[in-house]
The first five atom37 places (N, CA, C, CB, O) and aatype in JSON, in Angstrom:
{
  "aatype": [20, 20, 20, 20, 20, 20, 20, 20, 20, 20, 20, 20, 20, 20, 20, 20, 20, 20, 20, 20, 20, 20, 20, 20, 20, 20, 20, 20, 20, 20, 20, 20, 20, 20, 20, 20, 20, 20, 20, 20, 20, 20, 20, 20, 20, 20, 20, 20, 20, 20, 20, 20, 20, 20, 20, 20, 20, 20, 20, 20, 20, 20, 20, 20, 20, 20, 20, 20, 20, 20, 20, 20, 20, 20, 20, 20, 20, 20, 20, 20, 20, 20, 20, 20, 20, 20, 20, 20, 20, 20, 20, 20],
  "atom_mask": [
    [1, 1, 1, 1, 1],
    [1, 1, 1, 1, 1],
    [1, 1, 1, 1, 1],
    [1, 1, 1, 1, 1],
    [1, 1, 1, 1, 1],
    [1, 1, 1, 1, 1],
    [1, 1, 1, 1, 1],
    [1, 1, 1, 1, 1],
    [1, 1, 1, 1, 1],
    [1, 1, 1, 1, 1],
    [1, 1, 1, 1, 1],
    [1, 1, 1, 1, 1],
    [1, 1, 1, 1, 1],
    [1, 1, 1, 1, 1],
    [1, 1, 1, 1, 1],
    [1, 1, 1, 1, 1],
    [1, 1, 1, 1, 1],
    [1, 1, 1, 1, 1],
    [1, 1, 1, 1, 1],
    [1, 1, 1, 1, 1],
    [1, 1, 1, 1, 1],
    [1, 1, 1, 1, 1],
    [1, 1, 1, 1, 1],
    [1, 1, 1, 1, 1],
    [1, 1, 1, 1, 1],
    [1, 1, 1, 1, 1],
    [1, 1, 1, 1, 1],
    [1, 1, 1, 1, 1],
    [1, 1, 1, 1, 1],
    [1, 1, 1, 1, 1],
    [1, 1, 1, 1, 1],
    [1, 1, 1, 1, 1],
    [1, 1, 1, 1, 1],
    [1, 1, 1, 1, 1],
    [1, 1, 1, 1, 1],
    [1, 1, 1, 1, 1],
    [1, 1, 1, 1, 1],
    [1, 1, 1, 1, 1],
    [1, 1, 1, 1, 1],
    [1, 1, 1, 1, 1],
    [1, 1, 1, 1, 1],
    [1, 1, 1, 1, 1],
    [1, 1, 1, 1, 1],
    [1, 1, 1, 1, 1],
    [1, 1, 1, 1, 1],
    [1, 1, 1, 1, 1],
    [1, 1, 1, 1, 1],
    [1, 1, 1, 1, 1],
    [1, 1, 1, 1, 1],
    [1, 1, 1, 1, 1],
    [1, 1, 1, 1, 1],
    [1, 1, 1, 1, 1],
    [1, 1, 1, 1, 1],
    [1, 1, 1, 1, 1],
    [1, 1, 1, 1, 1],
    [1, 1, 1, 1, 1],
    [1, 1, 1, 1, 1],
    [1, 1, 1, 1, 1],
    [1, 1, 1, 1, 1],
    [1, 1, 1, 1, 1],
    [1, 1, 1, 1, 1],
    [1, 1, 1, 1, 1],
    [1, 1, 1, 1, 1],
    [1, 1, 1, 1, 1],
    [1, 1, 1, 1, 1],
    [1, 1, 1, 1, 1],
    [1, 1, 1, 1, 1],
    [1, 1, 1, 1, 1],
    [1, 1, 1, 1, 1],
    [1, 1, 1, 1, 1],
    [1, 1, 1, 1, 1],
    [1, 1, 1, 1, 1],
    [1, 1, 1, 1, 1],
    [1, 1, 1, 1, 1],
    [1, 1, 1, 1, 1],
    [1, 1, 1, 1, 1],
    [1, 1, 1, 1, 1],
    [1, 1, 1, 1, 1],
    [1, 1, 1, 1, 1],
    [1, 1, 1, 1, 1],
    [1, 1, 1, 1, 1],
    [1, 1, 1, 1, 1],
    [1, 1, 1, 1, 1],
    [1, 1, 1, 1, 1],
    [1, 1, 1, 1, 1],
    [1, 1, 1, 1, 1],
    [1, 1, 1, 1, 1],
    [1, 1, 1, 1, 1],
    [1, 1, 1, 1, 1],
    [1, 1, 1, 1, 1],
    [1, 1, 1, 1, 1],
    [1, 1, 1, 1, 1]
  ],
  "atom_positions": [
    [[8.65, 29.07, 26.2], [8.81, 27.5, 26.97], [9.99, 27.14, 26.73], [7.88, 26.25, 26.5], [10.53, 27.31, 25.63]],
    [[10.49, 26.65, 27.64], [12.04, 26.64, 27.63], [12.4, 24.75, 26.65], [12.72, 26.78, 29.86], [11.44, 23.99, 26.56]],
    [[13.34, 24.44, 26.24], [13.42, 23.31, 25.26], [13.52, 22.08, 25.7], [14.42, 23.41, 24.45], [13.56, 21.2, 24.85]],
    [[13.56, 21.79, 26.8], [13.54, 20.36, 27.65], [11.79, 20.91, 27.53], [14.64, 20.12, 29.65], [11.08, 20.1, 26.93]],
    [[11.17, 22.03, 27.97], [9.52, 21.54, 28.05], [8.77, 21.44, 26.61], [8.56, 22.74, 29.0], [7.66, 20.94, 26.45]],
    [[9.69, 22.1, 25.45], [9.25, 21.47, 24.53], [9.39, 20.23, 23.87], [9.34, 22.03, 24.0], [8.55, 19.66, 23.17]],
    [[10.51, 19.88, 24.13], [11.01, 18.06, 23.61], [9.91, 17.48, 24.35], [12.84, 17.23, 24.26], [9.14, 16.73, 23.75]],
    [[9.76, 17.71, 25.5], [8.86, 16.95, 26.3], [6.94, 16.66, 25.89], [9.08, 17.78, 27.66], [6.14, 15.74, 26.07]],
    [[6.88, 18.21, 25.2], [5.83, 18.02, 24.92], [5.4, 17.55, 23.46], [5.39, 19.01, 25.31], [4.27, 17.28, 23.05]],
    [[6.83, 17.51, 22.68], [6.55, 17.1, 21.66], [6.66, 15.49, 21.59], [7.27, 17.82, 20.83], [6.12, 14.91, 20.64]],
    [[7.31, 14.81, 22.51], [7.19, 13.7, 22.92], [5.82, 13.01, 22.96], [7.71, 13.77, 23.98], [5.35, 12.07, 22.33]],
    [[5.32, 13.91, 23.99], [4.21, 13.19, 24.03], [2.85, 13.11, 22.98], [3.87, 13.54, 25.13], [1.97, 12.25, 22.94]],
    [[2.96, 13.96, 22.39], [2.05, 14.29, 20.83], [2.3, 13.64, 19.61], [2.23, 15.71, 20.31], [1.55, 13.64, 18.64]],
    [[3.91, 12.82, 19.73], [3.91, 11.83, 18.85], [3.89, 10.68, 19.78], [5.06, 11.88, 17.85], [4.16, 9.71, 19.07]],
    [[3.77, 10.41, 20.58], [2.94, 9.27, 20.93], [1.61, 8.98, 20.93], [3.12, 9.05, 21.86], [1.15, 7.88, 20.63]],
    [[0.94, 9.97, 21.28], [-0.64, 9.71, 20.86], [-1.06, 9.58, 19.28], [-1.52, 10.98, 21.42], [-2.04, 9.08, 18.72]],
    [[0.34, 10.39, 18.72], [-0.06, 10.11, 16.94], [-0.2, 8.98, 16.59], [0.9, 10.51, 15.88], [-1.11, 8.51, 15.91]],
    [[1.18, 8.19, 17.27], [1.35, 6.58, 16.91], [0.25, 5.84, 17.5], [2.75, 5.89, 17.48], [-0.21, 4.9, 16.85]],
    [[-0.23, 6.12, 18.62], [-1.17, 4.82, 19.28], [-2.46, 5.66, 18.82], [-1.04, 4.38, 21.34], [-3.33, 5.12, 19.5]],
    [[-3.04, 6.54, 18.16], [-3.9, 6.72, 17.32], [-3.62, 6.22, 16.1], [-4.18, 7.84, 17.27], [-4.67, 5.95, 15.52]],
    [[-2.65, 5.98, 15.45], [-2.78, 4.98, 13.67], [-2.34, 3.63, 14.37], [-1.3, 5.55, 11.91], [-3.1, 2.8, 13.89]],
    [[-1.52, 3.01, 15.23], [-2.07, 2.09, 14.98], [-3.23, 1.68, 15.74], [-1.3, 1.38, 14.92], [-3.21, 0.45, 15.85]],
    [[-4.2, 2.19, 16.28], [-5.73, 1.8, 16.56], [-6.49, 2.03, 15.41], [-6.42, 2.61, 17.71], [-7.43, 1.28, 15.12]],
    [[-6.13, 3.11, 14.64], [-6.9, 3.38, 13.42], [-6.74, 1.78, 12.74], [-6.17, 4.81, 12.42], [-7.69, 1.03, 12.5]],
    [[-5.35, 1.5, 12.5], [-4.77, 0.2, 11.47], [-5.68, -1.21, 11.9], [-2.79, -0.18, 11.81], [-6.25, -2.07, 11.22]],
    [[-5.49, -0.98, 13.59], [-6.04, -2.5, 13.89], [-7.22, -2.52, 13.71], [-5.86, -3.09, 15.18], [-7.67, -3.63, 13.45]],
    [[-8.34, -1.2, 13.79], [-9.63, -1.38, 13.17], [-9.96, -1.35, 12.13], [-10.31, -0.83, 13.43], [-11.07, -1.86, 11.97]],
    [[-9.27, -0.78, 10.83], [-9.33, -1.26, 9.78], [-9.29, -2.5, 9.29], [-8.76, -0.81, 9.38], [-10.08, -2.92, 8.45]],
    [[-7.86, -3.5, 10.04], [-7.98, -4.24, 9.48], [-9.14, -5.49, 10.14], [-6.74, -4.4, 9.22], [-9.45, -6.5, 9.5]],
    [[-9.62, -5.19, 11.44], [-10.76, -5.77, 12.18], [-12.21, -5.53, 10.78], [-11.0, -4.69, 14.01], [-13.37, -5.95, 10.82]],
    [[-11.72, -4.96, 10.04], [-13.06, -4.42, 9.49], [-14.32, -3.76, 10.25], [-13.59, -5.48, 8.9], [-15.52, -4.03, 10.3]],
    [[-13.35, -2.57, 10.93], [-14.9, -1.97, 11.88], [-14.93, -0.76, 11.05], [-14.81, -1.51, 13.95], [-15.84, -0.4, 10.3]],
    [[-13.91, -0.23, 11.27], [-14.02, 1.04, 10.46], [-14.08, 1.18, 8.71], [-12.82, 1.77, 10.92], [-13.68, 0.33, 7.91]],
    [[-14.61, 2.29, 8.43], [-14.02, 3.15, 6.85], [-12.76, 3.8, 7.18], [-15.15, 4.55, 6.18], [-12.66, 4.88, 7.77]],
    [[-11.54, 2.85, 6.63], [-10.36, 3.6, 7.21], [-10.43, 5.0, 5.68], [-8.52, 2.23, 7.38], [-10.38, 6.21, 5.92]],
    [[-10.52, 4.52, 4.45], [-10.8, 5.84, 3.62], [-11.5, 7.18, 3.99], [-11.5, 5.46, 2.62], [-11.22, 8.36, 3.81]],
    [[-12.55, 6.49, 4.59], [-13.62, 7.91, 4.73], [-13.16, 8.36, 5.92], [-15.43, 7.7, 4.82], [-13.58, 9.5, 6.15]],
    [[-12.15, 7.75, 7.16], [-11.63, 8.5, 8.67], [-10.66, 9.44, 7.71], [-10.62, 7.26, 10.18], [-10.7, 10.64, 7.98]],
    [[-9.77, 9.05, 6.61], [-8.67, 9.45, 6.07], [-9.02, 11.31, 5.46], [-8.3, 8.17, 4.8], [-8.58, 12.46, 5.4]],
    [[-10.14, 10.4, 5.14], [-10.82, 11.68, 3.91], [-11.49, 12.97, 5.0], [-12.58, 10.79, 2.64], [-11.56, 14.1, 4.52]],
    [[-11.94, 12.76, 6.39], [-12.24, 13.14, 6.84], [-11.41, 14.11, 7.56], [-12.76, 12.49, 7.05], [-11.66, 15.3, 7.73]],
    [[-10.13, 13.26, 8.06], [-8.91, 13.96, 8.66], [-8.83, 15.23, 7.76], [-7.45, 13.01, 8.62], [-8.78, 16.32, 8.33]],
    [[-8.83, 15.16, 6.02], [-8.15, 15.76, 5.81], [-9.04, 17.38, 5.6], [-7.4, 15.04, 4.86], [-8.56, 18.5, 5.5]],
    [[-10.61, 16.91, 5.57], [-11.28, 18.33, 5.16], [-11.94, 18.63, 6.43], [-12.42, 18.33, 3.8], [-12.9, 19.4, 6.41]],
    [[-11.39, 17.89, 7.98], [-11.54, 18.81, 8.98], [-11.21, 20.3, 9.03], [-10.99, 18.34, 9.83], [-10.24, 20.71, 8.39]],
    [[-12.02, 21.18, 9.81], [-11.25, 22.52, 9.84], [-11.38, 23.04, 11.46], [-12.0, 23.73, 8.65], [-12.47, 23.34, 11.95]],
    [[-10.02, 23.11, 12.23], [-10.86, 23.51, 13.21], [-11.32, 24.63, 13.67], [-10.57, 23.16, 13.96], [-11.14, 25.74, 13.17]],
    [[-12.0, 24.34, 14.78], [-12.91, 25.75, 15.14], [-12.68, 27.15, 15.75], [-13.75, 25.43, 15.93], [-12.14, 27.33, 16.84]],
    [[-13.03, 27.85, 15.17], [-11.85, 29.45, 15.84], [-11.65, 29.74, 16.45], [-11.74, 30.55, 15.87], [-11.61, 30.95, 16.62]],
    [[-11.23, 28.54, 17.69], [-10.59, 28.98, 18.66], [-9.42, 29.26, 18.35], [-10.63, 28.31, 19.58], [-9.15, 29.17, 17.15]],
    [[-8.2, 29.73, 19.41], [-6.35, 29.91, 18.69], [-6.33, 30.75, 17.61], [-5.55, 28.39, 17.95], [-7.2, 31.47, 17.1]],
    [[-4.85, 30.48, 17.28], [-4.56, 31.18, 16.33], [-4.35, 30.33, 15.08], [-3.53, 31.94, 16.69], [-4.25, 29.1, 15.03]],
    [[-4.31, 31.27, 14.01], [-4.04, 31.14, 12.75], [-3.09, 30.14, 12.91], [-3.65, 32.33, 12.03], [-3.54, 29.1, 12.42]],
    [[-1.92, 29.96, 13.39], [-0.87, 29.12, 13.09], [-0.94, 27.74, 14.11], [0.51, 29.99, 13.24], [-0.11, 26.84, 14.04]],
    [[-2.04, 27.74, 15.02], [-2.64, 26.93, 15.65], [-3.38, 25.74, 14.77], [-3.44, 27.7, 16.42], [-3.08, 24.55, 14.68]],
    [[-4.53, 26.53, 14.1], [-5.13, 25.93, 13.22], [-4.29, 25.15, 11.99], [-5.94, 26.87, 12.83], [-4.45, 23.98, 11.65]],
    [[-3.6, 25.86, 11.56], [-2.76, 25.77, 10.61], [-1.88, 24.08, 10.47], [-1.82, 27.06, 10.93], [-1.69, 23.3, 9.54]],
    [[-1.49, 24.11, 12.09], [-0.17, 23.06, 12.15], [-1.35, 21.81, 12.64], [1.47, 23.55, 13.62], [-1.1, 20.62, 12.51]],
    [[-2.67, 22.32, 13.2], [-3.69, 21.16, 13.85], [-3.97, 19.98, 12.02], [-5.81, 22.34, 14.7], [-3.62, 18.83, 11.78]],
    [[-4.55, 20.78, 11.33], [-4.92, 20.36, 9.85], [-3.38, 20.21, 9.24], [-5.98, 21.67, 8.93], [-3.52, 19.38, 8.34]],
    [[-2.05, 20.58, 9.29], [-1.02, 19.95, 9.05], [-0.96, 18.64, 9.4], [-0.15, 20.51, 9.49], [-1.2, 17.76, 8.57]],
    [[-0.6, 18.34, 10.74], [-0.81, 16.87, 11.16], [-1.71, 15.87, 11.25], [-0.61, 16.78, 12.01], [-1.48, 14.73, 11.66]],
    [[-3.02, 16.44, 10.75], [-4.41, 15.26, 10.9], [-4.45, 15.12, 9.43], [-6.22, 15.85, 11.7], [-5.28, 14.31, 9.0]],
    [[-3.52, 15.95, 8.32], [-3.45, 15.58, 6.82], [-2.72, 14.49, 7.32], [-2.73, 16.62, 5.6], [-3.33, 13.48, 7.68]],
    [[-0.99, 14.59, 7.39], [0.07, 14.04, 7.51], [-0.28, 12.39, 8.84], [1.17, 15.47, 8.0], [0.48, 11.43, 8.89]],
    [[-1.48, 12.52, 9.64], [-1.81, 11.11, 9.91], [-2.6, 10.74, 9.34], [-2.09, 10.74, 10.95], [-3.05, 9.79, 9.98]],
    [[-3.39, 10.92, 8.08], [-3.9, 10.57, 6.9], [-3.06, 9.77, 5.99], [-4.28, 11.65, 6.32], [-3.19, 8.67, 5.45]],
    [[-2.12, 10.74, 6.01], [-0.85, 10.17, 5.06], [-0.31, 8.86, 5.14], [0.32, 10.91, 5.27], [-0.05, 8.06, 4.24]],
    [[-0.18, 8.78, 6.51], [0.8, 7.41, 7.68], [-0.37, 6.67, 7.43], [1.28, 7.69, 9.82], [0.08, 5.7, 6.82]],
    [[-2.0, 6.48, 7.55], [-2.91, 5.57, 7.83], [-2.5, 5.28, 6.27], [-4.51, 5.98, 8.47], [-1.9, 4.21, 6.24]],
    [[-2.58, 5.68, 5.36], [-2.7, 5.08, 4.26], [-1.63, 4.31, 3.42], [-3.15, 5.89, 3.67], [-1.75, 3.41, 2.59]],
    [[-0.21, 5.15, 4.06], [0.61, 4.18, 3.72], [0.67, 2.88, 4.39], [1.67, 4.66, 3.75], [0.96, 1.85, 3.78]],
    [[0.41, 2.93, 5.69], [0.09, 1.7, 6.44], [-0.83, 0.52, 5.86], [-0.52, 2.13, 7.61], [-0.45, -0.64, 5.94]],
    [[-2.05, 0.87, 5.28], [-3.11, 0.51, 4.43], [-2.1, -0.36, 3.25], [-4.08, 2.02, 3.82], [-1.75, -1.53, 3.42]],
    [[-1.73, 0.46, 2.08], [-0.83, 0.4, 1.22], [0.7, -0.97, 1.6], [-0.45, 2.09, 1.19], [1.35, -1.78, 0.93]],
    [[0.65, -0.61, 2.77], [1.9, -1.74, 3.05], [1.58, -2.8, 3.62], [3.0, -1.34, 3.87], [2.36, -3.74, 3.73]],
    [[0.33, -2.8, 4.1], [-0.47, -4.01, 4.12], [-0.72, -5.22, 3.27], [-1.41, -3.65, 4.2], [-0.45, -6.41, 3.42]],
    [[-1.52, -4.31, 2.03], [-2.11, -4.71, 0.97], [-1.01, -5.57, 0.48], [-2.61, -3.62, 0.08], [-1.03, -6.8, 0.53]],
    [[0.29, -4.58, -0.2], [1.12, -4.99, -0.96], [1.75, -6.4, -0.18], [2.05, -3.81, -1.28], [2.22, -7.16, -1.03]],
    [[1.87, -6.93, 1.28], [2.31, -7.74, 1.9], [1.39, -9.25, 1.74], [2.45, -7.1, 3.16], [1.78, -10.4, 1.9]],
    [[0.09, -8.75, 1.37], [-0.78, -9.41, 1.76], [-0.63, -10.51, -0.17], [-2.35, -8.25, 2.42], [-0.82, -11.67, -0.52]],
    [[-0.35, -9.65, -0.63], [-0.17, -10.24, -2.2], [0.57, -11.51, -2.28], [0.66, -9.21, -3.16], [1.42, -11.71, -1.4]],
    [[0.4, -12.34, -3.15], [1.33, -13.95, -3.41], [2.53, -12.85, -4.02], [0.48, -15.6, -4.95], [2.52, -11.83, -4.7]],
    [[3.6, -13.77, -3.29], [5.1, -13.24, -4.13], [5.26, -14.08, -4.61], [6.42, -12.82, -3.57], [4.67, -15.05, -4.13]],
    [[6.25, -14.41, -6.0], [6.78, -15.13, -6.71], [8.23, -15.45, -6.47], [6.52, -14.69, -7.75], [9.11, -14.61, -6.67]],
    [[8.37, -16.17, -6.22], [10.19, -16.8, -5.69], [10.44, -17.6, -6.74], [10.45, -17.92, -4.07], [9.9, -18.68, -6.5]],
    [[11.07, -17.6, -7.95], [12.08, -18.23, -8.79], [10.76, -17.95, -10.08], [12.77, -20.15, -8.24], [10.1, -17.01, -10.52]],
    [[10.98, -20.12, -10.4], [10.17, -19.44, -11.17], [8.54, -20.59, -10.9], [11.0, -19.3, -12.93], [7.91, -21.35, -11.64]],
    [[8.45, -20.3, -9.98], [6.69, -21.05, -9.06], [6.34, -20.05, -8.17], [6.8, -22.74, -7.85], [7.06, -19.33, -7.48]],
    [[5.63, -20.08, -8.23], [4.54, -18.95, -7.23], [3.83, -19.75, -5.93], [2.98, -18.29, -8.35], [3.16, -20.78, -5.93]],
    [[4.18, -18.99, -4.98], [3.98, -19.69, -3.84], [2.37, -19.05, -3.43], [5.33, -19.41, -2.68], [2.23, -17.83, -3.32]],
    [[1.27, -19.92, -3.25], [-0.35, -19.51, -3.32], [-0.04, -19.85, -1.79], [-1.78, -20.53, -4.42], [-0.94, -19.78, -0.95]]
  ]
}
């Protein structure tokens, strides 16, 4: 695979990953999915026996990274929704 082909493939995979995370986060905000259960499933998922060991390990790594990113997104949303203190008065 040439560098240009690799970069194009990597860009496509990145776009799909971002789209998946965005959809999952939106569904979580709308309370239509249980995101902690989803991230747990992503971490526990083992790819079928097709492909090489490297391919399966790579897929597992990416799913684990996606789980971490979704959890970070949740944590960020949660921290933004907490009341912020400004000076000596709290704004609620």
